[in-house]
C-alpha positions in Angstrom: 0.0 0.0 0.0 1.5 3.4 -0.9 2.3 5.9 1.8 -0.1 8.8 2.3 1.1 11.9 4.0 -0.7 13.1 7.1 -2.0 16.4 5.9 -5.0 17.7 8.0 -7.9 18.9 5.9 -8.3 22.6 5.4 -11.6 22.6 7.4 -13.3 20.0 9.5 -16.7 19.5 11.0 -17.9 17.4 13.8 -20.6 15.7 11.7 -23.8 17.8 12.2 -22.3 20.7 10.1 -21.4 18.5 7.1 -24.2 20.1 5.1 -22.4 23.5 5.0 -18.9 22.1 4.8 -18.6 22.1 1.0 -18.1 25.8 0.3 -15.3 26.7 2.7 -13.7 23.3 2.2 -13.6 23.8 -1.5 -12.5 27.4 -1.6 -9.6 26.9 0.9 -9.5 30.6 1.8 -12.0 33.2 3.1 -11.5 36.9 2.2 -13.1 39.5 4.5 -12.6 43.2 4.2 -10.7 44.5 7.2 -13.3 47.3 7.6 -16.0 44.6 8.2 -14.2 42.9 11.0 -15.3 43.8 14.5 -15.2 42.6 18.1 -18.6 41.3 19.2 -18.0 42.1 22.9 -19.4 45.2 24.6 -16.0 45.9 26.3 -12.7 44.9 24.8 -12.4 41.2 24.2 -14.9 40.3 26.9 -14.3 38.7 30.3 -11.5 36.3 29.4 -10.5 37.4 25.9 -11.7 34.1 24.4 -13.7 35.3 21.5 -13.5 35.4 17.7 -13.8 38.5 15.7 -16.9 38.6 13.5 -17.8 40.0 10.1 -20.0 42.9 11.0 -21.0 43.6 7.4 -21.0 41.9 4.0 -19.5 44.7 2.0 -18.5 43.9 -1.6 -14.8 43.6 -2.0 -13.4 46.0 -4.6 -9.9 46.4 -6.0 -7.7 48.2 -3.6 -9.6 47.2 -0.5 -7.6 46.0 2.5 -8.6 42.4 2.9 -7.9 39.8 5.6 -7.2 36.4 4.2 -8.3 33.6 6.5 -7.8 29.8 6.4 -10.9 27.9 7.6 -10.1 25.6 10.5 -13.5 24.2 11.6 -17.2 24.4 10.9 -19.0 24.4 14.2 -22.1 26.0 15.8 -21.7 29.3 17.6 -22.0 29.9 21.3 -22.7 33.6 22.1 -22.0 34.7 25.7 -23.9 37.4 27.5 -21.0 39.8 27.1 -21.1 39.2 23.3 -18.1 36.8 23.1 -18.5 34.4 20.1 -17.1 30.9 20.8 -17.3 27.5 19.1 -19.6 24.7 20.3 -18.1 21.3 20.8 -14.6 20.0 21.4 -11.4 20.1 19.2 -11.2 16.3 19.5 -14.4 16.1 17.4 -12.7 17.8 14.5 -9.2 16.4 14.5 -8.4 14.2 11.5 -5.4 12.5 9.8 -6.1 14.1 6.5 -5.4 12.1 3.3 -4.1 9.1 5.4 -7.5 8.8 7.1 -9.4 9.2 3.8 -7.4 6.2 2.5 -8.0 4.3 5.7 -11.8 4.7 5.4 -11.6 3.6 1.7 -9.7 0.4 2.5 -11.9 -0.5 5.5 -15.0 0.2 3.5 -16.4 2.3 6.2 -16.6 6.1 6.3 -15.5 7.4 9.6 -14.1 4.0 10.7 -12.0 5.4 13.5 -15.1 7.2 15.0 -17.2 4.0 14.7 -14.6 2.0 16.6 -14.1 4.7 19.2 -17.8 4.6 20.1 -17.5 1.1 21.4 -14.4 1.8 23.5 -14.6 1.2 27.2 -12.1 3.3 29.1 -10.4 2.0 32.2 -10.7 4.0 35.5 -7.5 6.0 35.2 -9.0 8.5 32.8 -11.1 11.1 34.8 -11.3 14.7 35.6 -9.1 17.0 33.5 -7.7 14.1 31.6 -11.1 13.1 30.4 -11.8 16.6 29.2 -8.6 16.8 27.2 -9.0 13.9 24.8 -11.5 11.4 23.5 -11.3 7.7 22.5 -11.2 8.8 18.8 -8.5 11.3 19.4 -6.4 8.8 21.3 -6.7 6.3 18.4 -5.7 8.9 15.9 -2.8 10.0 18.1 -1.6 6.4 18.4 -1.7 6.0 14.6 0.0 9.3 14.0 2.9 8.2 16.3 3.6 5.3 13.9 3.6 7.7 10.9 6.0 10.2 12.5 8.2 8.0 14.6 10.8 10.7 15.3 8.2 13.0 16.9 7.7 13.0 20.7 4.3 13.1 22.3 3.9 16.9 22.4 5.0 17.2 18.7 2.6 14.5 17.6 -0.4 15.9 19.5 0.5 19.4 18.1 0.5 18.0 14.6 -2.8 16.3 15.1 -4.7 19.3 16.6 -3.0 22.0 14.6 -4.9 25.3 14.6 -7.9 23.6 16.3 -6.1 24.4 19.6 -6.4 28.2 18.8 -10.2 28.2 18.3 -12.0 29.8 21.2 -14.1 26.8 22.2 -17.0 27.1 24.5 -15.0 25.4 27.2 -11.4 26.5 27.7 -9.1 24.0 26.1 -5.5 23.1 26.8 -3.4 20.9 24.5 -3.0 17.5 26.3 0.4 17.0 27.9 2.5 14.0 27.2 1.4 12.4 30.5 -2.3 12.9 29.6 -1.7 11.4 26.1 0.1 8.4 27.6 -2.8 7.9 30.1 -5.3 7.9 27.3 -3.3 5.4 25.2 -3.2 3.0 28.1 -6.9 3.7 28.9 -8.2 2.7 25.4 -6.0 -0.5 25.4 -4.9 -2.4 22.3 -8.4 -3.7 21.3 -9.4 -0.6 19.1 -6.1 -0.7 17.2 -6.3 -4.4 16.7 -9.9 -4.1 15.4 -8.8 -1.3 13.0 -5.8 -3.4 11.9 -8.1 -6.4 11.1 -10.4 -4.2 9.0 -7.4 -2.6 7.2 -5.7 -5.9 6.4 -9.0 -7.4 5.1 -9.5 -4.3 3.0 -5.9 -4.5 1.6 -6.4 -8.2 0.8 -9.7 -7.5 -0.9 -8.1 -4.7 -3.0 -5.3 -7.1 -4.1 -7.7 -9.8 -5.0 -9.9 -7.4 -7.0 -6.8 -6.3 -9.0 -5.4 -9.8 -9.2 -2.1 -8.9 -7.7 0.3 -11.8 -7.6 1.7 -12.5 -4.1 5.4 -11.9 -3.7 7.6 -15.0 -3.9 
């Protein structure tokens, strides 16, 4: 099987927003006039500064206008606080993906979102609780473990940084901190080997089926 680079998609959704994902995902960039950007808060950046700027108008862009070029990171529902702060609903773990590598994995396993399907059946051991539980999810732990095999020279902080990317910068409705190496290690132990073994079985079956369909001769 050829190697597919781990390149996170330009924009991700958690599932319920898939209907509106096409346009920003296709365009790759969003252009907003600088004059149309505004802070939604009544005072400054709000109570804790965790807010996104908003497009206060939809003015037509003309030649010579000063424009801010934005790369979409995620499509999520908005949470508007009493002081006007605009934050993203959900959790960054719901949006993290392995890019082209995960697309190929889904294809070979014959199951869209195969990692998420396996993660739904995971039973965690008792060591994951409190802040550790809020930092990751079974699906993120599976993706993190897979990514460690694809970038073997990266340490835990580097790998989790690659996986989350700019998702960690989004002002989520609940303050989010990138998982530490200790938290990531705890989650890997908590999910156990079963999810990865199940994924491996599906992948090997898919590879075997692909070889048979193309009548590849086995290596001597």
